[in-house]
N, C-alpha and C positions, 0 to 999 in steps of 0.2 A: 522757490522750488520750480523745477521745470514744468511748463504747462503741457503735460502729456497725460490726458484723461482726467487728472485731478490736480487742482492747485488749492492751497489753503493758507489762511492767515489767522493767527490766534491773538486775541487781546484779553488777557486775564481769563475770565470764565466764558468768554464769547469766542466762538469758532465760526469763521466764514469759509465755506467750501464751494469752489467753482468747478463745474464739470465741463470737460472739453472732448472733442473728437467723436469717434464712433464707439458707442457702447453696444457692441454686438457680441454674438456668441464667440466669434473669433478672438476678440480682445478681452473676454471675461477673465482668463487666467492672470493676465497682467494687471487688470483693474483690481482683482481680489487682493493681490499683493500690496498694491498702493493703499487700499482701504484699510488694511490691517495696520498701516503706519500712521493713520490719522489719530491725533491726540483726542482725549476725552474732554468734554466741556459741558457746562450746565445749559448753555444756549447755543444752538447750532443753526446756521442759516445756509441752505443749499441752493446755489444758483445754477440752473440747468440751461441757461440761455446759450452756453457755448457748445452744446451738443449738436453735432452735424448729422448724426444718424443714430438710430437706436432700434432695438428689437425686444422681444419678450425677455430674452436672457439678460439684457442690460437693465431693463426695468425691474426684473425680479431681484437682481443684485442690489439695486438702489433700495428697493423695498426691504430687503434683508438688513441693510445698514440702518435704515430708519427704525425698524423694529428693535434692533439691538441697542440703539441709542436711547430709545424710549424705555426699554427695560431697565436701563441704568438710571432712569429718572431725568433724562435730558429733555429740554424743550426744543424740538426740531421743527423747522419750517422749510418748505420748498417753494421757491419763487421763480418767476420768469419762465414758466413752462407754457408750451403751446397747447391748443385744444386737443390735438392728436396725442400728445404725450399724456395729458390728463386722462383722456378717454382710455388709452391702453393701460395706464396705471390702475385706474379704478376697476377696469374689467378683470385684470389679473388678480387684484386684491380680493374682489368678490368671489372669484372662482378658485382661489387658492385652497388646497387641502391642508388642513391644520396638521394632521399627523396620520400616517398610515400604520394602523396596528394590525400586525399579522394575525390572522385567525388561527387559534390553537386547534390542531388536529386532534380528533378523538381517537380512542384506542382502535375502534373498528376501521376507521379510515387509514390509520397507519398500518394496521394488519393487512388491509386490502392492498395498499400500495406495495408493501413488502411481498405479498403473494404474487402480484402481477409482475414485479421485478424478478422474483424467483422463477416464474414460468418463462419469462422472456430470456433469462440467462440460460435456463435449461434447454430451451429451444435453440438458442445460438450455439451452445456447447455441442449439442447433437449434430448440428450442421457442421461445426468445426471438426468433429470426429469423423464425419462422412468424408470431408476433404482429406483428412489424414489417412484414412483407410484407402481411398483411391490412389493417393500418392504412394502409399506403401506397396500396393499391388503393382503399380506402374514401375516402381523401382525394382521389384522382384522380376518383372518381365524384362526390364532393361537395366541390368546391373551397372552399366556405364554411367547412368545418371546419378547413382548414389555418391554422395560427397564423403568419401572415405577420409580425406585429409581433415575436413571440418569435424567429422565424428571423433577422430583421434584427439583433435584439439579440445573438444568438449569433455572427452574422457579425462584428459589431464586436468582441465579446469574444475570439473565437478567431482573428480575422484581423487587424484593425487594431492591436489591443493587442500582437500578437506580432511586429510589424514590426521592432522594435529588436533583439530576441534573434535573430530569423531573419537579419537583416542582418549582425549581428556574427559569427554562426556561419559564414554563407556567405562573408563576406569573408576570415576566417581560413583556412577550408578552401581557398579559391582561392589564397591566398598560399602555403600549405603545398604544394599540388600544384605550383605554379610553382617554388618553391624546390627541392623534391626532384627534379622533372623536369629543371630547368636544370643541376643538378650532373651528372646522368648524360648528358644530351644534349651538354653542353659538351665532353665527352671525345671526341666524334666530330665536332665542328664543326657540329652540327645544332641550333644555338640556336633558330632560327626555328620549329622544330617544337614548341616549348613552347606555342605558340599553339594548335596542334592538340590537344595533350594537355589543356590547360586548358579550351578551349571545348567539345570533344565530351564529355569526361568529366563536366563539371559539368552541361551541359544534358541529357545523356542519362541519367546515372546518379546522380551525387552530389547534384545540386541537389534532385531529388525525394526521395531517400532521407533526406538530412540534414534537410530541412524536415519530412518526416513524423515522423522520430524526435524532433525538438524539439517538435512539436505533440503527439505521443503523451505526452511527459513533462509538457507544460504543460496542454493542453486536455483530453486524455483522462483524466488524473488528476482534473482539476476536475469533469468530468462524473460520475465515480464518487463523489467526495466530496459533491457537491450532491445527487445522487439518494439516496445512502446516508444522508445526514442527514435527508432527507425521509422515508425509510422508518423510521428510528429514532423520529422524532417522530410517526409514524403519519399523515403527510399523504397518503401514497399510499393507505393503507387508507381514509381519509376520502374521497379522490377517487373511489375505486371505489364506496364507499357512496352517493355522490351521483350515480352513473351516468356519471362521466367516464372516458374511456379513458386510462390513464397513458401508453400508448405513443404515442397521438396528441398528448397534451399535453406530454410530457417527452422522448420519444425522437426522433420525427420532426423537430421543429424543430432539434435538435442535429445530426442526421445531414445534413439539408438544408443547414444553415449551414456545416458543415465541408466538405461536398462542393463548395460554392461558394467558400469562402474558401481552401482548400488549393491549388487550381490557381493562384489569384492570388498566393499566397505563394511558390509554386514559380517563377513568372515573376519575381517580385521577387528571389528567391534566386539565380536564374540570372544576372541582371544584376549583382548585387552580387558574386557569386562570381567572375564573369569580370573584373570591375573589380579585385578583389583579386589575381587572377593577373596582370593587366596591370601593377599597381603593382610586384609582386614581379619580374616580367620586366624592368621598367625598372631596378630596383635591382640585380639580379643579373647579367644579361647585356647590359644597355643597350639593349633593344628599345624604341624610342619608341612612344608611344601611337598615332601614325599608322600605323607599321609593323604594330603589333599588330592594329589595327582592319582594315586592308587584308587582312592574312593571314586574319583571322577571317571576313571576308566570302567569301573563296575556299574555305575548308575547312568551314565550319559550314553544312551544308545544312538546309533547313527541316524535313526528315523527322526529324532528330535532335531538334529542338525538339518536334515533334508526338509522337514516341515517348516523350519524357520527360513531356509533359503528360498523356498517356493514363493514366499511373500515378496522377496526382493524385486523381481521384474514387475510384479503387479504394482507395488508401491512406486517404483521408478516411473512407470507409464503414467500413473495418476499425477505425480508431481510435475513431470515434464509437460504433460498435456495441459494441465491447469495453468502452469506458468506461461506457456506459449499462448493459450487461449486468452488469458487476461492481457497479454501484450497486444494482441490484435484488437482488444476491446478499448484500448486507450483512445481518447478523443484528441482534438486538436488543441490541447493546452497542457502545460507542465503539471498542473495540479492533478490531472487525471492519472499521470504516471504513479504518483504517490497513492492515490485511492485504489488503483488497480493492483499495485504491488501488495498493498495491505490485504486486499481481497484474495489475491493469489495465495499468500501464506496461510490465511485463515481457512480458505476452502481446501487447500492441499492437506493441512494438518487434520482438519475434521474428517476428510475422506480417508486418510490413512488410518485414523483411529477406528472409523466405522468399518472399514474393510478388515482391519485386524480383528475386530469383534466378530465379523462374519466368518473369518477363517477359524476362529476359536470354536464357534458353534458348529461349523462343518466338521472340524477335526473331532469334536466331542461326539457328534452324531455317528461318525464312522468308527468310533472307538480308537482313534489314533493318539 
């Protein structure tokens, strides 16, 4: 075998190993590969006279091999070592840590860390909103700096390209509401009231919320990944160096686009969801399309549609702001993109549901 770091000779159950060259941190990866190829034996003799240089990394690697051989029941001996080698070997062996067992965190400690992280994220998000507001008013004062082309592009990406998934989701939700409602209402002979249930619930509550949740998972996560990738590749740093405002170039076009696209998607979702309920009503209780539409015109007031559409821009701002904020929070590694994207979706969906509940309370208090 080539005499590079390790040479060995085996005679039945006896193995002679000779070490050569520099056993240092630089050569450890190559030496590890060679050590793995050494055959097993009951008696092992290690000759270290050929070592020209060594450091703690090399000695630790040799000690690891010795311990593994001894754990298999082999009788291993090291010979021809110098006093310096022996001194370093003994010193490292005496001070070697057997095993580092991570201390288990208690409930209060975990709660404290989570609270500190929440406070830190809230503080950073408020700072982010401050930058967004300043960029918004600067854009109002200087309309020429608003990136209209990019806004239209994001309307297309976040709006038009989401029509299929929004339509399928809304249609299925409408069918589910009609099916479940029909089963209960049929017990009381109130089949026609399924139209009231489907129409009002979708237009007022479920249409906006379901659409916002789908967009949070689809577009909000995309915003985080896009801006996070730009931060890792230092495009944002380069943008600041050249005097461009990242909030005006990256954040505002996405927020404006989603605030325009989401109400249109909600309108589309309302229509498809009601159609899904209409189909289910026809299949389950035999309500014809004419009967459904006539009843819908009687019970579905314009105010229900308006109250549902008011939620659209609010949900859109929440989703876009959270998505962009999490993108700016990405650190200098690819793992952070996945973590922040997950956090973006979770935060956006939670806030959408929370604000939807807040809207419901406000509407109820005002008798709407």
